[in-house]
Rosetta silent file (secondary structure, phi, psi, omega in degrees, C-alpha in Angstrom):
SEQUENCE: MPRLYSHEQKRKLRTSEAGCSESCTPRFNREGRGIRPALDSTQDGWYVSIRIEDKTIPDYIKKPLNEVNSILGCDLGITKLVHFSDRHQIDNPRFSTNKKARRTLKIRQRRINRKVKGSKNRKKAANKVGRFHKKITDKRTAYQWSVANTIVSRKVDAIALEDLNISGMLRRCQVKTDEKTGRFLKNGQSRKKGLNRSISDASWSDLILKIEYLAVKQGKVVIKINPQYSSQECRNCGHTDKSNRDGEKFICTECGYHEHADIGAAKTIRDRGFKIVRGDSAKLAV
SCORE:     score description
SCORE:     0.000 S_00000001
   1 L     0.000  142.863  177.939  -40.446   14.952   -3.483 S_00000001
   2 L   -63.920  143.958  179.324  -37.336   17.062   -2.778 S_00000001
   3 E  -116.215  138.277 -175.336  -37.877   19.988   -0.446 S_00000001
   4 E   -87.825  130.347  178.138  -35.956   23.251   -0.789 S_00000001
   5 E  -124.056  146.985  172.580  -34.058   24.516    2.275 S_00000001
   6 L   -79.823  173.082 -178.841  -32.052   27.674    2.806 S_00000001
   7 H   -65.815  -34.985  179.527  -28.493   27.557    4.086 S_00000001
   8 H   -69.121  -42.133  178.195  -29.653   28.500    7.607 S_00000001
   9 H   -66.626  -31.343  179.025  -32.320   25.799    7.656 S_00000001
  10 H   -64.997  -37.171  179.522  -29.770   23.293    6.395 S_00000001
  11 H   -65.803  -31.733 -177.133  -27.578   23.936    9.446 S_00000001
  12 H   -86.086   -6.786 -177.396  -30.545   23.258   11.727 S_00000001
  13 L   -72.436  122.254  179.999  -31.505   20.051    9.965 S_00000001
  14 L  -118.714  139.482 -178.681  -30.917   17.119   12.283 S_00000001
  15 L  -114.563  142.902  177.837  -31.231   13.501   11.319 S_00000001
  16 L   -95.917 -178.134  179.623  -32.108   10.558   13.553 S_00000001
  17 L   -64.188  -30.357  179.326  -31.019    6.945   13.180 S_00000001
  18 L   -73.909  -17.654  177.649  -34.093    6.291   11.060 S_00000001
  19 L   102.189    2.145 -179.186  -32.993    9.016    8.671 S_00000001
  20 L  -116.853  139.768  175.426  -35.790   11.576    9.221 S_00000001
  21 L   -79.014  166.658 -179.132  -35.508   14.894   11.034 S_00000001
  22 L   -62.266  -35.192 -179.099  -38.045   15.920   13.652 S_00000001
  23 L   -71.400  -21.829 -177.030  -39.582   18.419   11.253 S_00000001
  24 L   -96.417  -14.400 -174.589  -40.058   15.715    8.603 S_00000001
  25 H   -57.643  -44.214 -179.873  -41.412   12.942   10.837 S_00000001
  26 H   -60.854  -22.431 -178.397  -45.126   13.952   10.601 S_00000001
  27 H   -79.769  -14.191 -175.916  -44.924   13.736    6.801 S_00000001
  28 H  -131.432   54.993  179.584  -43.873   10.079    6.905 S_00000001
  29 L   -97.982   22.817  173.897  -45.977    8.441    9.598 S_00000001
  30 L   -77.883  173.640  175.865  -47.083    5.601    7.305 S_00000001
  31 L   -73.839  107.517 -177.739  -46.063    2.021    7.977 S_00000001
  32 L   177.268  177.201 -178.079  -42.523    2.034    6.751 S_00000001
  33 E  -123.036  127.306  179.821  -38.903    2.699    7.605 S_00000001
  34 E   -77.332  151.265  177.968  -37.154    5.935    6.778 S_00000001
  35 L  -119.512  151.374 -173.616  -33.757    5.984    5.151 S_00000001
  36 L   -51.678  131.819 -177.640  -31.085    8.642    5.653 S_00000001
  37 L   -72.599  155.544  178.042  -31.906   11.789    3.633 S_00000001
  38 E  -106.711  129.211  179.837  -29.666   13.009    0.829 S_00000001
  39 E  -101.175  133.456 -178.205  -28.577   16.667    0.831 S_00000001
  40 E  -133.125  125.546 -179.409  -27.908   18.370   -2.478 S_00000001
  41 E   -95.217  129.588  177.623  -26.532   21.882   -2.903 S_00000001
  42 E  -128.893 -177.995 -177.351  -27.689   23.911   -5.910 S_00000001
  43 L   -67.916  -25.210 -176.878  -27.530   27.529   -7.024 S_00000001
  44 L  -107.114   15.478  176.356  -30.836   28.392   -5.334 S_00000001
  45 E   135.787 -159.517 -179.389  -30.313   26.600   -2.015 S_00000001
  46 E  -110.838  140.110  175.694  -30.232   23.112   -0.529 S_00000001
  47 E  -113.394  135.817  177.292  -32.535   20.238   -1.424 S_00000001
  48 E  -114.806  119.421  178.216  -33.329   17.426    0.987 S_00000001
  49 E  -112.017  124.996 -179.047  -34.587   14.168   -0.533 S_00000001
  50 L  -118.219  124.345  179.017  -35.908   11.510    1.836 S_00000001
  51 L  -106.420  135.185  179.220  -36.624    7.999    0.642 S_00000001
  52 E  -123.268  155.254  177.853  -38.785    5.663    2.694 S_00000001
  53 E  -107.624  117.753 -179.572  -39.500    1.972    2.478 S_00000001
  54 L  -115.433  107.461 -176.039  -43.178    1.056    2.659 S_00000001
  55 L   -76.499   -9.549  178.401  -43.703   -2.703    2.782 S_00000001
  56 L   -77.024  -16.843 -179.988  -47.472   -2.347    2.352 S_00000001
  57 L   -88.659  124.991 -178.259  -46.969   -1.351   -1.310 S_00000001
  58 L   -69.259  153.580  178.200  -46.547   -4.423   -3.560 S_00000001
  59 L   -73.109  150.779  176.846  -43.515   -4.748   -5.817 S_00000001
  60 L   -76.493  138.324 -177.370  -43.834   -4.060   -9.516 S_00000001
  61 L  -112.816  124.958  177.984  -43.856   -7.206  -11.635 S_00000001
  62 L   -77.146  154.667  176.508  -42.346   -7.224  -15.116 S_00000001
  63 L   -73.438  131.992  177.621  -44.037   -8.997  -17.986 S_00000001
  64 L   -61.815  152.368 -177.390  -42.371  -12.368  -18.728 S_00000001
  65 H   -63.275  -33.304 -178.191  -40.460  -12.595  -21.988 S_00000001
  66 H   -72.011   -9.318  177.763  -42.683  -15.368  -23.316 S_00000001
  67 H  -101.731    1.678  179.532  -45.661  -12.993  -23.064 S_00000001
  68 L   -79.608  116.558 -179.195  -44.031  -10.187  -25.089 S_00000001
  69 L  -112.367  -23.166 -178.079  -45.919   -9.852  -28.369 S_00000001
  70 L  -134.852  139.022 -178.401  -45.193   -6.248  -29.404 S_00000001
  71 E  -131.001  137.833  174.299  -41.983   -4.210  -29.201 S_00000001
  72 E  -104.201  117.294  177.689  -41.375   -0.510  -29.839 S_00000001
  73 E   -87.520  135.502 -177.778  -37.937    0.210  -31.310 S_00000001
  74 E  -126.136  128.553  176.613  -36.337    3.555  -30.409 S_00000001
  75 E  -115.344  119.972 -178.494  -33.365    5.167  -32.125 S_00000001
  76 E   -85.575  141.271 -177.863  -31.808    8.121  -30.282 S_00000001
  77 L  -148.560 -171.615 -179.079  -30.454   11.006  -32.314 S_00000001
  78 L  -110.797  -46.333  176.464  -29.546   14.692  -32.379 S_00000001
  79 L   -59.283  -48.601  168.853  -31.612   16.125  -35.240 S_00000001
  80 E  -119.054  138.665 -175.060  -34.612   14.388  -33.681 S_00000001
  81 E   -65.653  -44.065 -178.586  -34.315   13.206  -30.097 S_00000001
  82 E  -139.098  135.025  171.463  -36.089    9.878  -30.651 S_00000001
  83 E  -112.201  131.011 -178.890  -37.165    7.993  -33.782 S_00000001
  84 E   -98.785  156.070  177.713  -39.785    5.268  -33.337 S_00000001
  85 L   -71.392  -14.466  176.054  -40.178    2.096  -35.339 S_00000001
  86 L   -94.834   20.006  172.852  -43.778    3.169  -36.087 S_00000001
  87 L    75.383    9.627  173.881  -42.380    6.195  -37.991 S_00000001
  88 L   -86.791  155.778 -179.044  -43.123    8.758  -35.271 S_00000001
  89 E  -136.065  151.467  176.659  -40.463   11.264  -34.205 S_00000001
  90 E  -120.852  131.131 -175.864  -39.849   13.464  -31.157 S_00000001
  91 E   -69.398  155.643  174.914  -38.136   16.839  -31.556 S_00000001
  92 L  -109.355  108.135 -175.438  -34.885   17.784  -29.861 S_00000001
  93 L   -68.045  -18.793 -177.699  -35.232   21.301  -28.354 S_00000001
  94 L    53.906   67.589 -172.979  -31.425   21.731  -27.944 S_00000001
  95 L   -64.352  -38.892 -176.306  -31.746   23.567  -24.632 S_00000001
  96 L  -105.700   -9.113 -177.769  -28.056   24.501  -24.245 S_00000001
  97 L  -112.281    4.401  175.986  -26.859   24.479  -27.852 S_00000001
  98 L   -75.397  166.861 -172.128  -29.512   26.657  -29.519 S_00000001
  99 H   -62.916  -41.645 -177.439  -28.527   30.107  -30.735 S_00000001
 100 H   -67.269  -44.089 -178.589  -30.250   32.063  -27.953 S_00000001
 101 H   -66.089  -41.257 -179.584  -28.819   29.969  -25.112 S_00000001
 102 H   -66.714  -36.848  178.554  -25.273   30.072  -26.493 S_00000001
 103 H   -68.194  -43.988  179.347  -25.452   33.841  -26.925 S_00000001
 104 H   -61.637  -44.155  179.463  -26.792   34.367  -23.394 S_00000001
 105 H   -64.826  -38.122  179.181  -24.109   32.142  -21.904 S_00000001
 106 H   -63.579  -42.220 -179.781  -21.395   33.912  -23.912 S_00000001
 107 H   -65.926  -43.903 -177.190  -22.508   37.338  -22.640 S_00000001
 108 H   -71.230  -33.612  174.965  -22.688   36.225  -18.998 S_00000001
 109 H   -66.872  -36.476  178.386  -19.306   34.500  -19.180 S_00000001
 110 H   -65.240  -36.356  178.404  -17.829   37.697  -20.618 S_00000001
 111 H   -65.248  -33.210  176.911  -19.233   39.673  -17.677 S_00000001
 112 H   -65.139  -44.629 -177.008  -17.422   37.357  -15.274 S_00000001
 113 H   -65.918  -23.789 -178.763  -14.095   37.924  -17.012 S_00000001
 114 L   -86.338   -8.219  179.419  -14.522   41.694  -16.786 S_00000001
 115 L   -89.372  154.703  179.508  -14.976   41.654  -12.998 S_00000001
 116 L   -70.413  134.974 -179.657  -12.086   41.860  -10.541 S_00000001
 117 L   -62.962  133.921 -179.927  -11.002   38.460   -9.252 S_00000001
 118 L    84.922   -4.129 -178.719  -12.184   37.797   -5.723 S_00000001
 119 L   -83.333  161.942  178.611  -14.725   40.644   -5.742 S_00000001
 120 H   -67.966  -34.456  179.057  -18.387   40.343   -4.776 S_00000001
 121 H   -64.556  -34.502  177.799  -19.455   41.487   -8.222 S_00000001
 122 H   -67.966  -38.828  177.781  -17.545   38.589   -9.768 S_00000001
 123 H   -65.397  -39.441  177.900  -19.318   36.149   -7.439 S_00000001
 124 H   -63.377  -42.792  179.219  -22.687   37.659   -8.363 S_00000001
 125 H   -65.241  -37.684  178.178  -21.909   37.295  -12.075 S_00000001
 126 H   -67.131  -36.811  177.998  -20.801   33.684  -11.517 S_00000001
 127 H   -64.866  -35.008  177.627  -24.034   32.942   -9.635 S_00000001
 128 H   -65.187  -39.524  176.739  -26.030   34.233  -12.605 S_00000001
 129 H   -64.761  -41.326  178.436  -24.197   31.817  -14.889 S_00000001
 130 H   -63.500  -41.353  178.505  -24.878   28.993  -12.429 S_00000001
 131 H   -66.895  -32.934  177.738  -28.576   29.828  -12.251 S_00000001
 132 H   -67.410  -41.518  176.621  -28.733   29.914  -16.051 S_00000001
 133 H   -63.814  -39.571  179.157  -27.206   26.421  -16.243 S_00000001
 134 H   -66.484  -36.116  177.466  -29.673   25.185  -13.624 S_00000001
 135 H   -63.065  -41.522  177.724  -32.567   26.641  -15.602 S_00000001
 136 H   -64.343  -42.694  179.759  -31.420   24.722  -18.673 S_00000001
 137 H   -62.408  -41.901  179.545  -31.069   21.533  -16.610 S_00000001
 138 H   -64.859  -40.450  177.800  -34.571   21.910  -15.171 S_00000001
 139 H   -63.316  -44.365 -179.328  -36.056   22.437  -18.639 S_00000001
 140 H   -64.444  -42.113 -179.739  -34.247   19.396  -19.996 S_00000001
 141 H   -62.885  -45.470  179.593  -35.320   17.228  -17.055 S_00000001
 142 H   -62.720  -40.443 -179.829  -38.978   18.222  -17.384 S_00000001
 143 H   -67.470  -39.304 -179.854  -38.921   17.589  -21.141 S_00000001
 144 H   -66.589  -37.006  175.626  -37.276   14.194  -20.713 S_00000001
 145 H   -62.554  -38.804  178.374  -39.926   13.082  -18.217 S_00000001
 146 H   -65.729  -42.955  179.391  -42.572   14.066  -20.770 S_00000001
 147 H   -65.266  -45.076  179.802  -40.771   12.171  -23.543 S_00000001
 148 H   -61.149  -40.160  178.328  -40.242    9.098  -21.358 S_00000001
 149 H   -66.158  -36.434  177.346  -43.922    9.078  -20.396 S_00000001
 150 H   -63.940  -40.966 -178.747  -44.882    9.333  -24.082 S_00000001
 151 H   -69.397  -46.944 -174.895  -42.686    6.336  -24.952 S_00000001
 152 H   -71.078  -28.484 -178.031  -43.752    4.128  -22.048 S_00000001
 153 L   -76.903   -3.289  176.011  -47.458    4.901  -22.477 S_00000001
 154 L   -65.063  148.980 -177.660  -47.452    3.310  -25.955 S_00000001
 155 L   -81.725   72.585  177.789  -49.532    0.151  -26.197 S_00000001
 156 L  -134.626  163.778  179.235  -46.615   -2.265  -26.425 S_00000001
 157 L   -91.320  -26.182 -177.206  -45.255   -5.022  -24.204 S_00000001
 158 E  -146.090  158.311  179.480  -41.574   -4.101  -24.461 S_00000001
 159 E  -124.894  123.994  179.807  -39.333   -1.189  -25.441 S_00000001
 160 E   -99.991  121.405 -178.793  -36.081   -1.771  -27.332 S_00000001
 161 E  -119.848  156.807  177.251  -33.391    0.852  -26.697 S_00000001
 162 E   -74.786  135.765  174.880  -29.848    1.287  -27.957 S_00000001
 163 L   -91.304   82.949 -171.397  -27.092    0.164  -25.591 S_00000001
 164 L   -87.929  142.162  171.757  -24.899    3.198  -26.260 S_00000001
 165 L   -97.123   81.593 -172.033  -21.352    3.752  -25.028 S_00000001
 166 H   -68.690  -37.240  179.044  -21.823    7.492  -24.527 S_00000001
 167 H   -63.025  -35.561  176.340  -18.536    8.020  -22.687 S_00000001
 168 H   -70.494  -33.477  178.510  -16.724    6.467  -25.648 S_00000001
 169 H   -68.516  -28.262 -178.814  -18.647    8.683  -28.061 S_00000001
 170 L   -90.603    0.543 -177.251  -17.503   11.775  -26.142 S_00000001
 171 L   -69.271  146.393 -179.651  -13.846   10.703  -26.076 S_00000001
 172 L   -68.855  153.903  177.669  -11.315   13.016  -27.708 S_00000001
 173 L   -70.293  151.426  178.871   -9.785   12.139  -31.061 S_00000001
 174 L   -69.253  145.045 -179.101   -6.336   10.574  -31.095 S_00000001
 175 L   -73.051  136.584  176.942   -3.422   12.922  -31.615 S_00000001
 176 E  -115.850  132.892  179.652   -1.786   12.820  -35.071 S_00000001
 177 E  -127.972  152.335  176.526    1.800   13.925  -35.614 S_00000001
 178 L   -78.019  127.135 -177.047    4.012   14.272  -38.664 S_00000001
 179 L   -65.256  -30.338 -176.967    6.676   11.558  -38.648 S_00000001
 180 L   -84.028  -51.814 -174.447    9.295   13.826  -40.224 S_00000001
 181 L   -93.353  -22.156 -177.919    8.784   17.165  -38.452 S_00000001
 182 L    81.083    4.748 -179.902    6.976   15.968  -35.312 S_00000001
 183 L   -78.063  154.494  179.312    4.359   18.683  -35.665 S_00000001
 184 E   -75.805  138.505  177.629    0.734   18.069  -34.772 S_00000001
 185 E  -106.842  163.834  178.808   -1.642   17.391  -37.667 S_00000001
 186 L   -67.576  129.360 -179.493   -5.379   18.005  -37.899 S_00000001
 187 L  -118.484    7.322  177.849   -7.298   15.127  -36.286 S_00000001
 188 L    83.287    8.718 -177.793  -10.873   16.432  -36.570 S_00000001
 189 H   -68.423  -33.763  179.976  -11.224   17.346  -32.880 S_00000001
 190 H   -63.883  -35.774  176.740  -12.379   20.897  -33.665 S_00000001
 191 H   -75.918  -36.584 -178.212  -15.294   19.497  -35.673 S_00000001
 192 H   -70.742  -21.474 -179.889  -16.041   16.774  -33.124 S_00000001
 193 H   -60.169  -40.712  177.243  -16.275   19.375  -30.350 S_00000001
 194 H   -66.242  -37.750  177.503  -19.621   20.567  -31.703 S_00000001
 195 H   -65.187  -40.572  178.461  -20.875   16.977  -31.915 S_00000001
 196 H   -61.993  -39.314  178.110  -19.829   16.353  -28.304 S_00000001
 197 H   -63.689  -41.448 -179.875  -21.787   19.398  -27.178 S_00000001
 198 H   -66.619  -38.373  178.839  -24.895   18.189  -28.986 S_00000001
 199 H   -66.092  -42.961  178.555  -24.587   14.697  -27.471 S_00000001
 200 H   -65.411  -36.882  179.378  -24.185   16.145  -23.969 S_00000001
 201 H   -67.380  -37.779  178.750  -27.142   18.466  -24.549 S_00000001
 202 H   -66.333  -32.229  176.558  -29.359   15.563  -25.660 S_00000001
 203 L    52.767   60.054 -177.676  -28.455   13.691  -22.431 S_00000001
 204 H   -63.495  -38.249 -176.721  -29.383   10.255  -23.747 S_00000001
 205 H   -62.837  -41.632  178.010  -28.259    8.423  -20.600 S_00000001
 206 H   -65.767  -38.686  178.291  -30.645   10.390  -18.371 S_00000001
 207 H   -63.613  -41.509  179.316  -33.495    9.808  -20.817 S_00000001
 208 H   -63.267  -40.606  178.670  -32.824    6.054  -20.827 S_00000001
 209 H   -61.908  -40.380  179.541  -32.876    5.976  -17.010 S_00000001
 210 H   -67.846  -38.737  177.685  -36.252    7.734  -16.959 S_00000001
 211 H   -63.689  -43.179  179.336  -37.670    5.330  -19.544 S_00000001
 212 H   -63.501  -40.164 -179.502  -36.471    2.347  -17.494 S_00000001
 213 H   -63.159  -48.401 -178.740  -37.969    3.819  -14.313 S_00000001
 214 H   -71.135  -32.338  179.620  -41.414    4.419  -15.820 S_00000001
 215 H   -65.020  -39.510  178.597  -41.382    1.091  -17.677 S_00000001
 216 H   -63.164  -39.448 -179.402  -40.893   -0.826  -14.417 S_00000001
 217 H   -66.127  -28.041  178.943  -43.862    0.979  -12.856 S_00000001
 218 L   -98.471    6.743  176.886  -46.069   -0.089  -15.759 S_00000001
 219 L    72.147   23.825 -179.896  -44.764   -3.653  -15.821 S_00000001
 220 L  -100.370  159.471 -176.126  -43.116   -3.328  -19.223 S_00000001
 221 E  -100.597  135.967  174.122  -39.793   -4.777  -20.319 S_00000001
 222 E  -110.337  123.107 -176.742  -36.851   -2.652  -21.485 S_00000001
 223 E  -112.531  127.700  176.980  -34.397   -4.472  -23.757 S_00000001
 224 E   -89.624  126.369 -175.309  -30.912   -3.106  -24.461 S_00000001
 225 E  -114.983  140.832  173.161  -29.857   -3.711  -28.080 S_00000001
 226 L   -70.191  115.810 -174.193  -26.410   -3.526  -29.640 S_00000001
 227 L   -85.328   10.093 -174.879  -26.797   -0.608  -32.108 S_00000001
 228 L   -60.405  124.923  177.296  -23.807   -1.563  -34.262 S_00000001
 229 L    60.261   21.659 -179.012  -24.516   -0.951  -37.985 S_00000001
 230 L   -68.443  -29.063 -179.794  -28.243   -0.505  -37.281 S_00000001
 231 L   -96.713   -0.025  179.643  -28.416    2.538  -39.585 S_00000001
 232 L  -113.693   -5.649 -178.052  -26.175    1.010  -42.282 S_00000001
 233 E   -91.088  129.478  179.265  -27.848   -2.377  -42.645 S_00000001
 234 L   -75.131  130.432 -179.152  -30.348   -2.799  -45.471 S_00000001
 235 L   -80.497  -10.295 -178.687  -33.678   -4.134  -44.262 S_00000001
 236 L   -93.898  -49.518 -176.678  -34.435   -5.640  -47.666 S_00000001
 237 L  -114.374   -8.998  178.849  -31.293   -7.598  -48.588 S_00000001
 238 L    83.096    4.706 -179.309  -29.215   -7.351  -45.403 S_00000001
 239 L   -70.358  131.348 -179.480  -26.297   -5.614  -47.130 S_00000001
 240 E  -116.392  120.798 -179.341  -24.243   -3.530  -44.657 S_00000001
 241 L  -155.737  142.967 -179.787  -22.096   -0.715  -45.972 S_00000001
 242 H   -64.297  -31.859 -178.310  -21.118    2.748  -44.750 S_00000001
 243 H   -74.666   -6.968  177.420  -21.997    4.229  -48.154 S_00000001
 244 H   -65.851  -28.907 -175.611  -25.618    3.092  -47.766 S_00000001
 245 E  -105.435  133.213  175.761  -26.312    6.099  -45.563 S_00000001
 246 E  -130.746   92.360 -175.719  -26.113    9.709  -46.714 S_00000001
 247 L    67.773 -121.818  177.982  -27.179   11.960  -43.846 S_00000001
 248 L   -93.325    1.127  179.775  -30.795   11.089  -43.055 S_00000001
 249 E   -97.343  141.681  175.279  -31.248    9.217  -46.339 S_00000001
 250 E  -123.546  118.165  176.729  -30.709    5.482  -46.693 S_00000001
 251 E  -132.886  115.084 -177.529  -30.204    4.044  -50.186 S_00000001
 252 L   -69.118  131.005  179.814  -28.856    0.514  -50.450 S_00000001
 253 L   -76.817  -10.332 -179.453  -25.963    0.250  -52.904 S_00000001
 254 L   -96.401  -55.796 -173.931  -26.907   -3.377  -53.688 S_00000001
 255 L  -108.545   -8.204  179.040  -30.694   -3.514  -54.171 S_00000001
 256 L    82.615    7.797  178.784  -31.644    0.198  -54.227 S_00000001
 257 L   -63.695  134.593 -177.878  -33.930   -0.002  -51.174 S_00000001
 258 E  -130.267  146.411 -178.375  -34.487    3.498  -49.734 S_00000001
 259 E  -168.614  167.015  172.105  -35.901    4.733  -46.446 S_00000001
 260 E   -65.766  127.530 -171.157  -35.339    7.315  -43.704 S_00000001
 261 H   -61.934  -44.742 -175.455  -32.053    6.205  -42.119 S_00000001
 262 H   -73.839  -37.235  177.083  -33.005    6.763  -38.456 S_00000001
 263 H   -68.318  -38.127  174.680  -36.485    5.278  -38.762 S_00000001
 264 H   -62.908  -36.479  176.934  -34.980    2.269  -40.528 S_00000001
 265 H   -65.270  -38.950  177.644  -32.497    1.978  -37.649 S_00000001
 266 H   -63.422  -38.746  177.335  -35.396    2.000  -35.160 S_00000001
 267 H   -66.999  -37.903  177.344  -37.060   -0.820  -37.094 S_00000001
 268 H   -64.620  -40.267  177.131  -33.804   -2.782  -37.095 S_00000001
 269 H   -63.390  -39.853  177.215  -33.522   -2.310  -33.321 S_00000001
 270 H   -62.674  -44.338  179.930  -37.098   -3.560  -32.950 S_00000001
 271 H   -64.618  -38.450  176.293  -36.340   -6.645  -35.052 S_00000001
 272 H   -65.900  -33.332  175.527  -33.216   -7.370  -33.007 S_00000001
 273 H   -64.324  -39.639  177.522  -35.352   -7.088  -29.892 S_00000001
 274 H   -64.082  -36.986  178.291  -37.715   -9.744  -31.273 S_00000001
 275 H   -64.474  -38.522  179.195  -34.725  -12.028  -31.909 S_00000001
 276 H   -68.823  -42.505 -178.669  -33.618  -11.621  -28.277 S_00000001
 277 H   -64.154  -40.917 -178.259  -37.121  -12.219  -26.920 S_00000001
 278 H   -81.900   -6.573  178.986  -37.611  -15.347  -29.013 S_00000001
 279 L   -85.405 -164.089 -176.595  -34.128  -16.621  -28.166 S_00000001
 280 L   -86.861  -24.136 -176.543  -32.870  -18.392  -25.054 S_00000001
 281 L  -144.100  161.801  179.979  -31.591  -15.297  -23.216 S_00000001
 282 L  -148.100  145.131  177.018  -32.051  -11.540  -23.194 S_00000001
 283 L   -95.401  103.439 -175.094  -30.127   -8.622  -21.746 S_00000001
 284 E   -97.627  154.997  175.200  -32.726   -6.723  -19.756 S_00000001
 285 L   -75.815  144.910  179.859  -32.463   -3.339  -18.084 S_00000001
 286 L   -75.697    0.000    0.000  -32.209   -3.399  -14.345 S_00000001
């Protein structure tokens, strides 16, 4: 576990070739080899994380693909953080984009702008903003560990997750210009800015990493699925069309099949996971 150090203690921290300081050696006198500690600076001090290798602990063994009989499909979202293929949902608290957090951040940012540049009062106001961001990060991290544990503890052999290109989803819209006048036209970036904030607040990539970490410890398989058209494909007739989905509602324009769009997407992801498991190859999480 990370240990909190002050700035003065950080200066006194000495590391040996094995990677452990003299003060930390008694805590790691098991049979194993220490690795160089990692120092991390935060708003409330320095954290020292020391990783050790203990060869007496056996490696975790994943379940072979031919033994996978049940798969839980997960669809990540913003209105709800996770939709399961068994129709369960997990709420998204919106730690940094809710009304109270945005108002608090706006007030504290305004206090920084009103202070004289380079003054101690400006540094104090900036530290308060930093501590507020760290508080949000800690809340989000704790909640994600709880969510990941809830997902992995399900009685299934494998978990199917979306292989999302989050950096591409956060990319800015292309610039549009008028061919005659050369002036810039509206490209929807002002509307997409709010969506980008919600995606960053949900922090899907960190949640996926936690799910993969806990799944390995329990010997379960994590399968990455291509999410393309998963919420637009009809599960009854296979018709794929953008007009099939209207918000959270899914109504097929061909056969009239209707369902919750995100839960239907989770079921589609689960079915695609079964196709990968029963096929010749599968793209597994590391």
